[in-house]
C-alpha positions as CSV (number, residue, x, y, z in Angstrom):
1,M,-41.0,-8.3,-34.7
2,M,-37.5,-9.7,-34.2
3,T,-34.7,-7.3,-33.5
4,Q,-31.2,-7.8,-35.0
5,A,-30.0,-9.2,-31.7
6,K,-32.8,-11.8,-31.7
7,L,-32.1,-12.7,-35.3
8,R,-28.5,-13.2,-34.5
9,E,-29.3,-15.5,-31.6
10,L,-31.8,-17.4,-33.7
11,V,-29.2,-18.0,-36.4
12,R,-26.5,-19.0,-33.9
13,K,-28.7,-21.5,-32.2
14,S,-30.0,-23.0,-35.5
15,S,-26.4,-23.3,-36.8
16,E,-25.2,-25.0,-33.6
17,N,-28.2,-27.4,-33.5
18,R,-28.6,-28.6,-37.1
19,S,-29.9,-32.0,-36.1
20,S,-33.1,-30.5,-34.7
21,L,-34.4,-30.1,-38.3
22,D,-33.2,-33.4,-39.7
23,G,-36.9,-34.6,-39.7
24,M,-37.8,-31.6,-41.9
25,R,-34.9,-32.3,-44.3
26,N,-35.8,-35.9,-44.6
27,S,-39.4,-35.0,-45.3
28,F,-38.3,-32.6,-48.0
29,K,-36.2,-35.4,-49.6
30,T,-39.3,-37.7,-49.5
31,I,-41.3,-35.1,-51.4
32,L,-38.7,-34.8,-54.1
33,D,-38.3,-38.5,-54.4
34,R,-42.0,-38.9,-54.8
35,Q,-42.1,-36.2,-57.5
36,K,-39.5,-38.1,-59.5
37,E,-41.5,-41.3,-59.1
38,N,-44.7,-39.7,-60.4
39,A,-43.3,-37.2,-62.9
40,H,-44.3,-39.4,-65.9
41,R,-47.9,-39.2,-64.7
42,I,-48.0,-35.4,-65.2
43,P,-46.3,-35.0,-68.6
44,D,-47.8,-31.5,-69.1
45,L,-46.2,-30.1,-66.0
46,D,-44.4,-27.2,-67.7
47,A,-47.5,-26.2,-69.7
48,R,-49.5,-26.2,-66.5
49,K,-46.9,-23.9,-64.8
50,E,-47.0,-21.6,-67.8
51,R,-50.8,-21.5,-67.6
52,L,-50.6,-20.8,-63.9
53,R,-48.3,-17.8,-64.4
54,K,-50.6,-16.3,-67.0
55,T,-53.6,-16.9,-64.8
56,K,-52.0,-15.2,-61.8
57,E,-50.7,-12.3,-64.0
58,S,-54.3,-11.6,-65.2
59,S,-56.1,-12.3,-61.9
60,V,-54.1,-10.9,-59.0
61,G,-55.2,-7.4,-58.3
62,N,-57.9,-7.6,-61.0
63,E,-60.7,-5.7,-59.3
64,P,-63.4,-6.4,-62.0
65,L,-62.6,-10.1,-61.5
66,L,-63.0,-9.6,-57.8
67,T,-66.3,-7.9,-58.3
68,Q,-67.5,-10.7,-60.6
69,A,-66.5,-13.4,-58.1
70,I,-68.3,-11.7,-55.2
71,A,-71.4,-11.3,-57.3
72,T,-71.5,-15.0,-58.5
73,L,-70.7,-16.2,-55.0
74,R,-73.6,-14.3,-53.6
75,E,-75.9,-15.5,-56.4
76,N,-75.0,-19.0,-55.3
77,G,-76.0,-18.3,-51.7
78,F,-72.7,-17.5,-50.0
79,R,-72.5,-14.5,-47.7
80,V,-69.4,-12.6,-48.8
81,I,-67.6,-10.1,-46.6
82,L,-64.6,-8.1,-48.0
83,A,-62.5,-7.0,-45.1
84,K,-60.1,-4.1,-45.7
85,T,-57.8,-5.1,-42.8
86,A,-57.0,-8.1,-40.7
87,E,-58.4,-6.3,-37.7
88,G,-61.7,-5.8,-39.6
89,A,-61.7,-9.4,-40.6
90,M,-61.3,-10.5,-37.0
91,R,-64.2,-8.2,-35.9
92,K,-66.5,-9.8,-38.5
93,L,-65.3,-13.3,-37.5
94,K,-66.1,-12.6,-33.9
95,E,-69.6,-11.4,-34.8
96,E,-70.2,-14.5,-36.8
97,L,-69.0,-16.7,-33.9
98,E,-71.0,-14.9,-31.2
99,G,-72.7,-17.5,-29.0
100,Y,-70.3,-20.3,-29.9
101,D,-67.5,-21.5,-27.6
102,L,-66.0,-24.2,-29.8
103,V,-64.8,-24.0,-33.4
104,V,-63.0,-26.7,-35.5
105,K,-60.6,-25.6,-38.2
106,S,-58.8,-27.0,-41.2
107,K,-55.6,-25.8,-42.8
108,S,-55.5,-22.1,-43.7
109,N,-52.4,-19.9,-44.1
110,V,-54.3,-16.6,-43.8
111,T,-55.7,-17.6,-40.4
112,K,-52.2,-18.2,-39.2
113,E,-51.2,-14.9,-40.6
114,M,-54.0,-13.3,-38.6
115,H,-53.4,-15.4,-35.5
116,V,-57.0,-16.4,-35.5
117,A,-56.8,-19.3,-33.0
118,E,-54.8,-17.3,-30.5
119,I,-57.1,-14.3,-30.7
120,L,-60.3,-16.3,-30.4
121,K,-58.9,-18.2,-27.4
122,K,-58.6,-14.9,-25.6
123,E,-62.3,-14.3,-26.4
124,G,-63.3,-17.6,-24.8
125,I,-63.6,-19.6,-28.1
126,E,-61.7,-22.8,-28.3
127,V,-60.2,-23.4,-31.8
128,I,-59.2,-27.0,-32.5
129,E,-56.9,-27.6,-35.5
130,T,-58.2,-30.8,-37.3
131,D,-55.3,-31.4,-39.6
132,L,-53.0,-33.8,-37.8
133,G,-49.9,-31.8,-38.6
134,D,-51.5,-28.5,-37.6
135,R,-52.8,-30.1,-34.4
136,I,-49.4,-31.3,-33.5
137,V,-47.9,-27.9,-34.1
138,Q,-50.7,-26.3,-32.1
139,L,-50.0,-28.6,-29.1
140,A,-46.2,-28.1,-29.4
141,G,-46.6,-24.3,-29.6
142,C,-44.1,-24.1,-32.5
143,A,-44.2,-22.8,-36.0
144,A,-45.2,-24.9,-39.0
145,A,-42.4,-26.1,-41.2
146,H,-44.2,-26.7,-44.5
147,P,-47.6,-25.6,-45.9
148,T,-48.8,-29.2,-46.3
149,G,-46.5,-30.8,-43.7
150,P,-46.7,-28.5,-40.8
151,A,-45.1,-30.9,-38.3
152,C,-42.5,-32.4,-40.7
153,H,-39.7,-31.0,-38.6
154,L,-40.7,-33.1,-35.6
155,T,-39.7,-36.7,-35.2
156,R,-42.1,-39.5,-34.2
157,R,-40.3,-39.7,-30.8
158,E,-40.9,-36.0,-30.2
159,I,-44.6,-36.4,-31.2
160,S,-44.9,-39.4,-29.0
161,E,-43.5,-37.4,-26.0
162,L,-45.9,-34.6,-26.8
163,F,-48.9,-36.8,-27.0
164,T,-48.0,-38.7,-23.8
165,I,-48.0,-35.4,-21.9
166,H,-51.2,-34.2,-23.7
167,F,-53.3,-37.3,-23.2
168,G,-51.8,-38.2,-19.8
169,K,-51.0,-41.7,-20.8
170,E,-48.2,-43.5,-22.6
171,V,-48.4,-43.1,-26.4
172,S,-45.9,-45.2,-28.4
173,E,-43.9,-43.9,-31.4
174,D,-45.8,-46.1,-33.8
175,P,-47.3,-43.7,-36.4
176,R,-50.5,-45.8,-36.5
177,E,-51.1,-45.3,-32.8
178,L,-50.1,-41.6,-33.0
179,T,-52.6,-41.2,-35.8
180,K,-55.3,-43.2,-34.0
181,V,-55.3,-41.3,-30.7
182,M,-55.4,-38.0,-32.4
183,R,-58.1,-39.0,-34.9
184,E,-60.3,-40.1,-32.0
185,E,-59.8,-36.8,-30.1
186,I,-60.4,-34.6,-33.2
187,A,-63.5,-36.7,-34.1
188,D,-64.9,-35.9,-30.6
189,Y,-64.3,-32.2,-31.1
190,I,-65.9,-32.3,-34.5
191,S,-69.0,-34.1,-33.1
192,K,-69.5,-31.3,-30.6
193,A,-68.8,-28.3,-32.9
194,K,-71.4,-26.5,-34.9
195,V,-69.1,-24.2,-36.8
196,G,-66.1,-25.0,-38.9
197,I,-63.4,-22.8,-40.4
198,T,-61.6,-23.6,-43.6
199,G,-59.4,-21.8,-46.1
200,A,-59.7,-22.0,-49.8
201,N,-57.2,-23.1,-52.4
202,A,-58.9,-21.3,-55.2
203,I,-62.1,-19.4,-56.0
204,A,-63.6,-19.7,-59.5
205,A,-65.1,-16.3,-60.4
206,L,-67.2,-17.5,-63.4
207,E,-68.9,-20.3,-61.5
208,G,-68.9,-18.8,-58.0
209,A,-67.2,-21.9,-56.6
210,V,-64.8,-22.5,-53.8
211,V,-62.2,-25.2,-54.2
212,I,-60.6,-26.9,-51.2
213,V,-57.9,-29.6,-51.5
214,H,-57.0,-31.9,-48.6
215,N,-55.9,-35.4,-47.9
216,E,-57.2,-36.3,-44.4
217,G,-60.9,-35.6,-44.9
218,N,-61.0,-33.1,-42.1
219,A,-61.8,-30.1,-44.3
220,T,-64.9,-31.8,-45.6
221,K,-66.1,-32.5,-42.0
222,C,-65.4,-28.9,-41.0
223,A,-67.3,-27.7,-44.0
224,M,-70.4,-29.9,-43.2
225,L,-71.2,-28.8,-39.6
226,A,-74.8,-27.9,-38.9
227,D,-74.8,-24.2,-38.4
228,K,-72.1,-22.4,-40.3
229,H,-69.1,-22.9,-42.5
230,M,-66.6,-20.0,-42.3
231,I,-64.2,-19.7,-45.3
232,I,-61.4,-17.3,-44.5
233,T,-59.3,-16.5,-47.6
234,T,-57.7,-13.7,-49.6
235,P,-58.5,-12.0,-52.9
236,E,-55.5,-13.5,-54.8
237,K,-57.1,-16.9,-54.6
238,I,-59.7,-15.8,-57.2
239,V,-59.1,-17.1,-60.7
240,P,-61.3,-16.7,-63.8
241,N,-62.9,-20.2,-63.9
242,L,-63.0,-23.7,-62.5
243,D,-60.6,-25.0,-65.1
244,D,-58.0,-22.5,-63.8
245,A,-58.9,-23.5,-60.2
246,V,-58.3,-27.2,-61.0
247,N,-54.9,-26.4,-62.5
248,V,-54.0,-24.6,-59.3
249,T,-55.0,-27.6,-57.2
250,K,-53.2,-30.1,-59.5
251,L,-49.9,-28.2,-59.3
252,Q,-50.2,-27.6,-55.6
253,T,-50.8,-31.2,-54.9
254,Y,-48.0,-32.6,-57.0
255,L,-45.4,-30.0,-55.9
256,S,-46.3,-30.1,-52.2
257,T,-46.6,-33.9,-51.8
258,G,-45.4,-35.6,-54.9
259,K,-48.8,-37.1,-55.6
260,I,-50.7,-36.1,-58.7
261,I,-54.0,-35.7,-57.0
262,S,-55.1,-35.3,-53.4
263,S,-57.5,-37.6,-51.5
264,Y,-60.2,-34.9,-51.5
265,V,-61.1,-32.1,-53.8
266,N,-64.2,-30.2,-52.6
267,I,-66.0,-27.9,-54.9
268,I,-68.5,-25.8,-53.0
269,T,-71.0,-23.6,-54.8
270,G,-73.0,-22.5,-51.8
271,P,-75.0,-23.9,-48.8
272,S,-76.5,-27.3,-49.1
273,Y,-80.2,-27.4,-50.0
274,T,-83.1,-29.6,-50.9
275,A,-86.0,-29.0,-53.3
276,D,-87.7,-32.4,-52.7
277,I,-90.7,-30.9,-50.9
278,E,-93.0,-29.2,-53.4
279,K,-89.9,-28.1,-55.3
280,Q,-89.3,-25.4,-52.8
281,V,-85.6,-24.7,-51.9
282,Y,-84.7,-25.2,-48.3
283,K,-81.1,-24.6,-47.2
284,G,-79.0,-26.8,-44.8
285,M,-80.2,-30.3,-45.6
286,H,-76.9,-32.2,-45.0
287,G,-74.6,-29.3,-44.7
288,P,-74.4,-25.9,-42.9
289,K,-77.3,-23.5,-42.9
290,E,-74.8,-20.7,-43.9
291,V,-71.6,-20.5,-45.8
292,V,-69.8,-17.3,-45.1
293,I,-66.7,-16.1,-46.9
294,I,-64.4,-13.5,-45.4
295,L,-62.0,-12.1,-48.0
296,V,-59.1,-10.6,-46.2
297,D,-57.5,-7.8,-48.2
298,D,-55.0,-6.4,-45.6
299,G,-52.9,-4.4,-48.0
300,R,-53.1,-6.9,-50.9
301,L,-55.2,-4.9,-53.4
302,E,-53.2,-1.7,-52.9
303,A,-49.8,-3.3,-53.1
304,E,-47.6,-1.8,-55.8
305,D,-45.8,-5.1,-56.2
306,K,-48.3,-7.9,-56.4
307,E,-46.1,-10.7,-57.6
308,A,-45.7,-12.1,-54.1
309,Q,-49.4,-12.9,-54.2
310,Y,-48.9,-15.3,-57.1
311,C,-48.0,-18.0,-54.5
312,I,-50.2,-21.1,-54.4
313,G,-48.7,-22.5,-51.2
314,C,-47.0,-25.5,-52.6
315,G,-43.8,-25.0,-50.6
316,M,-41.4,-25.9,-53.4
317,C,-39.3,-22.8,-52.6
318,L,-38.6,-24.2,-49.1
319,L,-37.1,-27.4,-50.4
320,F,-34.4,-25.5,-52.3
321,C,-33.8,-22.5,-49.9
322,P,-30.3,-22.6,-48.4
323,T,-31.3,-20.4,-45.4
324,Y,-34.5,-22.4,-44.7
325,N,-32.5,-25.6,-44.8
326,V,-30.4,-24.3,-41.9
327,I,-32.8,-22.4,-39.7
328,G,-36.2,-23.8,-40.8
329,P,-39.6,-22.1,-40.0
330,D,-38.1,-19.2,-38.1
331,F,-37.3,-17.8,-41.5
332,G,-40.5,-16.3,-42.8
333,S,-43.7,-14.6,-41.6
334,P,-46.7,-16.0,-39.8
335,G,-48.6,-18.3,-42.1
336,H,-46.1,-17.8,-45.0
337,M,-42.7,-19.6,-44.7
338,G,-39.3,-18.7,-46.1
339,G,-38.3,-15.9,-48.4
340,Q,-41.8,-15.9,-49.9
341,G,-43.3,-15.0,-46.6
342,V,-40.6,-12.3,-46.0
343,Y,-41.4,-10.9,-49.5
344,L,-45.2,-11.0,-49.0
345,E,-44.9,-8.9,-45.8
346,G,-42.7,-6.3,-47.4
347,S,-44.7,-6.1,-50.6
348,R,-47.7,-5.0,-48.5
349,G,-45.8,-2.2,-46.9
350,R,-44.9,-4.0,-43.7
351,V,-41.2,-3.4,-43.9
352,D,-40.5,-3.6,-40.2
353,E,-42.2,-7.0,-40.1
354,S,-40.3,-8.1,-43.2
355,V,-37.0,-7.2,-41.6
356,G,-37.9,-9.1,-38.4
357,S,-39.0,-12.1,-40.5
358,G,-35.5,-12.4,-42.0
359,L,-35.3,-9.9,-44.9
360,F,-31.5,-9.9,-44.6
361,L,-31.1,-13.7,-44.2
362,C,-31.8,-14.3,-47.9
363,T,-28.6,-15.0,-49.9
364,S,-30.3,-13.9,-53.1
365,C,-29.4,-17.2,-54.7
366,G,-32.6,-17.4,-56.8
367,A,-33.1,-21.1,-56.4
368,C,-36.7,-20.5,-55.2
369,T,-37.7,-18.9,-58.5
370,E,-36.3,-21.7,-60.5
371,V,-38.7,-24.2,-58.9
372,C,-41.7,-22.0,-58.3
373,P,-44.7,-22.9,-60.5
374,S,-45.7,-19.3,-60.6
375,R,-42.1,-18.2,-61.4
376,I,-42.3,-15.6,-58.5
377,D,-39.0,-13.6,-58.6
378,I,-38.5,-13.7,-54.8
379,K,-34.9,-12.5,-55.1
380,K,-36.0,-9.4,-57.0
381,G,-38.9,-8.8,-54.6
382,I,-36.7,-9.1,-51.5
383,I,-34.1,-6.7,-52.9
384,G,-37.0,-4.3,-53.6
385,V,-38.1,-4.5,-49.9
386,R,-34.5,-4.1,-48.8
387,N,-34.4,-0.9,-50.8
388,K,-37.3,0.4,-48.7
389,A,-35.7,-0.8,-45.5
390,I,-32.4,0.9,-46.2
391,R,-34.2,4.1,-47.3
392,D,-36.3,4.2,-44.1
393,K,-33.4,2.9,-41.9
394,K,-35.5,0.0,-40.6
395,N,-33.6,-2.1,-38.1
396,I,-30.5,-2.4,-40.3
397,A,-27.5,-4.4,-39.0
398,P,-24.4,-2.2,-38.1
399,E,-22.3,-4.4,-40.4
400,H,-24.5,-3.5,-43.4
401,I,-24.4,0.2,-42.5
402,T,-20.6,0.0,-42.4
403,L,-20.5,-2.0,-45.7
404,V,-22.7,0.5,-47.5
405,S,-20.6,3.4,-46.1
406,S,-17.5,1.7,-47.4
407,L,-19.0,1.3,-50.8
408,R,-19.7,5.1,-50.9
409,N,-16.4,6.2,-49.4
410,Y,-13.9,3.6,-50.6
411,D,-15.6,2.1,-53.6
412,N,-15.3,-1.4,-52.2
413,P,-17.0,-3.3,-49.3
414,W,-13.9,-3.6,-47.1
415,Q,-12.7,-0.1,-46.5
416,A,-9.6,-0.8,-48.5
417,P,-7.7,2.2,-49.9
418,R,-8.8,2.8,-53.5
419,K,-5.2,2.5,-54.7
420,Q,-5.0,-1.1,-53.4
421,K,-7.5,-2.4,-55.9
422,A,-5.1,-1.9,-58.8
423,R,-1.9,-3.1,-57.1
424,W,-2.2,-6.6,-58.5
425,A,-1.5,-5.3,-62.0
426,D,1.7,-3.3,-61.2
427,D,4.1,-5.6,-62.9
428,L,1.9,-6.8,-65.8
429,G,2.4,-4.0,-68.2
430,L,-1.3,-3.6,-69.0
431,K,-2.5,-0.8,-71.1
432,D,-5.5,1.3,-69.9
433,K,-7.3,1.3,-73.3
434,G,-8.2,-1.5,-75.7
435,E,-11.0,-3.3,-77.3
436,V,-10.9,-6.2,-74.8
437,L,-10.9,-4.9,-71.3
438,Y,-10.4,-7.0,-68.1
439,F,-12.6,-5.9,-65.2
440,A,-11.2,-7.5,-62.0
441,G,-13.9,-6.2,-59.6
442,C,-13.6,-5.7,-55.8
443,S,-13.5,-9.4,-54.8
444,T,-10.8,-10.6,-57.2
445,S,-8.7,-7.4,-56.7
446,L,-8.7,-7.4,-53.0
447,L,-9.5,-11.0,-51.8
448,D,-7.7,-12.9,-54.6
449,P,-5.2,-10.6,-56.4
450,E,-3.3,-13.7,-57.6
451,G,-6.6,-14.7,-59.3
452,A,-6.6,-11.4,-61.2
453,K,-3.1,-12.0,-62.4
454,R,-4.1,-15.5,-63.4
455,A,-6.9,-14.2,-65.4
456,V,-4.5,-12.0,-67.4
457,R,-2.1,-14.9,-67.9
458,V,-4.9,-17.1,-69.2
459,L,-6.2,-14.4,-71.5
460,R,-2.7,-14.1,-72.9
461,A,-2.4,-17.8,-73.4
462,F,-5.6,-17.5,-75.4
463,G,-3.9,-14.9,-77.6
464,I,-5.7,-11.9,-76.0
465,E,-3.8,-8.9,-74.7
466,P,-6.4,-7.3,-72.3
467,A,-6.5,-3.7,-71.2
468,F,-7.1,-2.7,-67.5
469,L,-8.6,0.5,-66.2
470,G,-6.3,0.6,-63.2
471,L,-7.2,3.3,-60.7
472,A,-10.2,4.2,-62.9
473,E,-11.9,0.9,-62.2
474,K,-14.9,1.4,-60.0
475,C,-17.1,-1.0,-58.0
476,C,-19.8,-2.5,-60.3
477,G,-22.6,-1.9,-57.8
478,S,-23.6,-5.6,-57.3
479,T,-23.2,-5.6,-53.5
480,A,-25.0,-2.3,-53.2
481,R,-28.0,-3.6,-55.2
482,K,-28.3,-6.9,-53.2
483,L,-28.3,-4.9,-50.0
484,G,-31.1,-2.7,-51.3
485,E,-29.0,0.4,-52.2
486,E,-30.6,0.5,-55.7
487,Q,-29.7,4.1,-56.5
488,L,-26.1,3.6,-55.5
489,A,-25.9,0.4,-57.6
490,R,-27.3,2.2,-60.7
491,E,-24.8,5.0,-60.2
492,R,-21.9,2.7,-59.9
493,T,-22.9,0.6,-62.9
494,A,-23.3,3.6,-65.1
495,A,-20.0,5.0,-64.0
496,C,-18.3,1.7,-64.9
497,L,-19.9,1.6,-68.3
498,K,-18.9,5.2,-69.0
499,E,-15.3,4.3,-68.2
500,F,-15.5,1.3,-70.6
501,G,-16.6,3.5,-73.4
502,A,-13.9,6.0,-72.7
503,A,-11.3,3.2,-72.8
504,G,-12.5,2.2,-76.2
505,A,-13.7,-1.2,-75.0
506,K,-15.9,-3.4,-77.2
507,M,-15.7,-6.4,-74.9
508,V,-15.4,-6.4,-71.1
509,V,-14.6,-9.7,-69.4
510,T,-14.6,-10.3,-65.6
511,S,-13.7,-13.1,-63.2
512,C,-16.6,-12.3,-60.9
513,P,-20.2,-13.5,-61.8
514,G,-21.7,-10.8,-59.6
515,C,-19.9,-8.2,-61.6
516,A,-20.9,-9.7,-64.9
517,S,-24.5,-9.9,-63.8
518,Q,-24.6,-6.3,-62.5
519,L,-22.7,-4.8,-65.4
520,N,-25.2,-6.4,-67.7
521,S,-28.2,-4.8,-65.9
522,N,-28.0,-1.6,-67.9
523,H,-28.5,-3.0,-71.3
524,E,-29.5,0.2,-73.0
525,M,-26.4,2.2,-71.9
526,A,-24.1,-0.7,-72.8
527,R,-25.8,-1.0,-76.2
528,K,-25.4,2.7,-76.9
529,L,-21.7,2.5,-76.0
530,G,-21.2,-0.6,-78.1
531,V,-19.9,-2.6,-75.2
532,R,-20.6,-6.2,-74.4
533,I,-19.9,-7.7,-71.0
534,Q,-19.1,-11.4,-70.4
535,H,-17.8,-13.6,-67.7
536,L,-14.4,-15.1,-68.5
537,T,-15.9,-18.6,-69.0
538,Q,-18.2,-17.3,-71.7
539,F,-15.4,-15.4,-73.5
540,L,-12.9,-18.2,-73.3
541,A,-15.4,-20.9,-74.3
542,E,-16.0,-19.1,-77.6
543,R,-12.3,-19.4,-78.3
544,I,-11.4,-22.8,-76.8
545,D,-11.2,-24.7,-80.1
546,A,-8.4,-22.4,-81.3
547,V,-6.2,-22.9,-78.3
548,P,-4.0,-26.0,-77.7
549,L,-4.5,-27.4,-74.2
550,S,-3.2,-30.5,-72.4
551,H,-5.3,-33.0,-70.5
552,L,-4.7,-32.9,-66.8
553,S,-4.7,-36.4,-65.2
554,D,-3.7,-35.9,-61.6
555,L,-6.9,-34.2,-60.3
556,G,-9.0,-37.1,-59.1
557,A,-12.8,-36.9,-59.4
558,I,-13.9,-33.3,-60.3
559,T,-17.3,-31.7,-59.8
560,Y,-18.3,-28.3,-61.0
561,H,-20.2,-25.8,-58.7
562,D,-22.5,-23.4,-60.6
563,S,-22.4,-20.1,-58.9
564,C,-25.8,-18.4,-58.4
565,D,-25.0,-15.2,-60.4
566,L,-23.3,-17.0,-63.2
567,G,-25.8,-19.8,-63.5
568,R,-29.3,-18.7,-62.6
569,G,-28.3,-15.0,-63.0
570,L,-26.8,-15.2,-66.5
571,G,-27.8,-18.6,-67.7
572,V,-24.2,-19.7,-68.1
573,Y,-24.0,-23.5,-67.5
574,D,-22.5,-25.1,-70.6
575,E,-19.5,-22.8,-71.1
576,P,-17.6,-23.8,-67.9
577,R,-18.3,-27.5,-68.6
578,R,-17.0,-27.1,-72.1
579,L,-13.8,-25.6,-70.8
580,L,-13.5,-28.4,-68.3
581,G,-14.1,-30.9,-71.0
582,R,-11.0,-29.7,-72.8
583,V,-8.7,-30.2,-69.8
584,L,-10.2,-33.3,-68.2
585,K,-10.1,-36.8,-69.7
586,G,-13.8,-37.2,-68.9
587,P,-16.8,-35.0,-68.0
588,P,-17.0,-33.7,-64.5
589,I,-19.2,-35.5,-61.9
590,E,-22.5,-33.7,-61.5
591,M,-23.8,-33.2,-58.0
592,E,-27.4,-34.0,-57.2
593,R,-28.1,-30.3,-57.4
594,S,-26.4,-28.7,-60.3
595,R,-27.1,-26.3,-63.2
596,E,-30.5,-24.6,-62.7
597,R,-31.0,-26.3,-59.4
598,S,-27.5,-25.7,-58.1
599,A,-27.1,-25.0,-54.4
600,C,-25.8,-21.7,-52.9
601,C,-22.4,-21.3,-51.3
602,G,-23.8,-19.0,-48.6
603,S,-21.6,-15.9,-49.2
604,G,-24.1,-13.7,-51.1
605,S,-26.2,-10.7,-50.4
606,G,-24.4,-9.5,-47.2
607,V,-25.4,-12.7,-45.2
608,K,-21.7,-13.6,-44.5
609,S,-20.9,-10.2,-43.0
610,V,-23.8,-10.3,-40.5
611,H,-24.5,-14.0,-40.0
612,P,-21.2,-15.9,-40.6
613,E,-22.5,-19.0,-38.9
614,L,-25.4,-19.2,-41.4
615,S,-23.1,-18.6,-44.3
616,T,-20.7,-21.4,-43.1
617,E,-23.5,-23.9,-42.6
618,I,-24.8,-23.2,-46.1
619,A,-21.4,-23.7,-47.5
620,R,-20.9,-26.9,-45.6
621,D,-24.1,-28.2,-47.1
622,R,-22.7,-27.6,-50.5
623,V,-19.4,-29.3,-49.7
624,K,-21.3,-32.3,-48.4
625,M,-23.2,-32.5,-51.8
626,A,-19.8,-32.7,-53.6
627,K,-18.6,-35.4,-51.2
628,D,-21.8,-37.4,-51.6
629,A,-21.2,-37.2,-55.4
630,G,-17.8,-38.8,-54.9
631,A,-15.8,-35.8,-55.8
632,D,-12.2,-35.0,-54.7
633,T,-12.2,-31.5,-56.0
634,I,-14.8,-28.7,-56.5
635,V,-14.1,-26.4,-59.4
636,T,-15.9,-23.1,-59.5
637,S,-15.8,-19.9,-61.5
638,C,-16.6,-17.4,-58.7
639,P,-14.1,-15.9,-56.2
640,W,-16.8,-15.6,-53.6
641,C,-17.9,-19.2,-53.9
642,Q,-14.3,-20.4,-53.8
643,Q,-13.5,-18.4,-50.6
644,S,-16.7,-19.6,-48.9
645,L,-16.3,-23.3,-49.8
646,V,-12.7,-23.2,-48.6
647,E,-13.3,-21.4,-45.4
648,C,-16.2,-23.5,-44.3
649,Q,-13.9,-26.5,-44.1
650,G,-11.5,-25.0,-41.6
651,A,-7.9,-26.0,-41.2
652,N,-8.3,-29.6,-42.4
653,P,-10.3,-29.5,-45.6
654,E,-11.8,-32.8,-46.8
655,I,-12.2,-31.6,-50.4
656,A,-10.1,-29.2,-52.5
657,V,-11.7,-26.1,-54.0
658,I,-10.1,-24.5,-57.0
659,D,-10.9,-21.9,-59.7
660,L,-11.5,-23.1,-63.2
661,L,-8.8,-20.6,-64.4
662,Q,-6.2,-22.5,-62.4
663,L,-6.9,-25.6,-64.5
664,L,-6.9,-23.7,-67.7
665,E,-3.5,-22.1,-66.8
666,R,-2.0,-25.5,-65.9
667,A,-3.3,-27.0,-69.1
668,S,-1.9,-24.2,-71.3
669,T,1.4,-24.3,-69.5
670,S,1.6,-28.1,-69.8
671,D,1.0,-27.9,-73.5
672,S,3.7,-25.3,-73.9
673,R,6.2,-27.4,-72.0
674,Q,5.3,-30.5,-74.1
675,K,5.8,-28.4,-77.3
676,S,9.1,-27.2,-76.0
677,R,10.3,-30.7,-75.2
678,R,9.2,-31.9,-78.7
679,G,11.1,-29.0,-80.3
680,S,14.3,-29.8,-78.4
């Protein structure tokens, strides 16, 4: 398990040496490009994802289905072992491998989770990875970077240098030669081995069948050795029937490689046999004499939160994860990369391991869920594990301890005096009661007080005279929730809603997407109080047609950055663009990642306070996307995003970053001036 000090050092080194993962980033782009090329060949993609989600909801943790699967597998001739723990699974595996000193193995996440190769090596059993990428990673002694592209973070030059040392002869950078020399070595090992280990992509309970998907052909060879085929997998791989299993493999292949089908799909229903002699069944004709399945539970069946087990290992979440894009495979747990791996550890009660795997490196942006075929809510899951970590005081960073203490004692994250939050409104003459209430929030009040004043001016330009709670305004609880302080967050949200009701508010508008999202989390209380909460862009977009605004022509090329809380959190995408459309002469430029797939600014979920280098690199990635799109200015509707995208550029910014309200204020002021000139 990594300590906070080790995590800090890891993040620092990754941030300083971004180019070391260029190969991984290029590989990820290749996957996405190939998906676009082949999208027309899988027109029912959304329907398949919906089916997968329903399958996982009904299958994972379904003990009658597990019992059925074990029974039908045994009927088909498999030997099935259900191991309660990873240690128990290793004991059974060692028993099965007694007398053997060589094992060949194909891709399997759970064997990496269990450190099978390393443990067997200590027992005198050599384990050779037969997947090219896994073999490269095995020789390099590094972590895999993607479920189906383990070595995608290594360049051909690095692989050439690795092979030259390994083989003791010069091996060129030509991928054909690299493939040839390793194919020959692996073939030699396979020819000598009598036992092969594989994983399983799915197990069909009705048919008692194991489905294995692969491209290189190595899994087939591992499964066909003379003595024994060991299948090491986990209960969540079990689905009702073969149709469901094929759906899993189809989605996994397309999303992990961009192809619509892999080179090999093996469906195994037991040991090979022949009945050609007097119609008597004899096992092991052209395949192994035995096929043994070890189902590794290791906390899965007893997990309260089983959604982490809906994963099919496609790796799509990694392609969109801002943290993974910066630090790569060091974010995640053994065998399970990125935030999904962190969540899986914690969901099984391994909170210490989850913290050490990067529990507090996640920005809670939610991009992973948007692209996950199983719609796993990793953000929600990670926040749930953080709640346990905070409760049990598990290796928490001092900065987060201070931040939470500040939320409790000062009602804001920065230890600012409570009175300071309301100072921005001193000269505005705002009433403390009214049907439309402006909620500034901590970030706008303390980090951008001019932004709070601007919000009031824009509301007035729209004909709205807002009320403001003043010293009675409390923190909404958003930061507390994202850090795992769920109880504190609920208390703060309820306190805010109570104040809204006491002020006679029917509509509460806020500049901060995090506040808007959090205040909307207690729907029942808000409904009883008769209070609606909206982000300013929602509120203003509903009234835009009644307000005269001028077109602004001196802004250059504009792009809009969707904040995570406003976009994926609240589903607000069209409203800001509608407002922009009224003040620009043309629509804004869209970045390659926008709307539902928008990229994070890096400031969320306490990451910036503990790992500022990581936050800065994530923000720089977003600024680069805007520059690549040809934009001169980034417009956003979030004070956190604005601050992050400005600060990451340092003293000499290459691209301007402004709040949407700044444009609306300019447009309303310009229109007033034009009317004044016409009147004179």
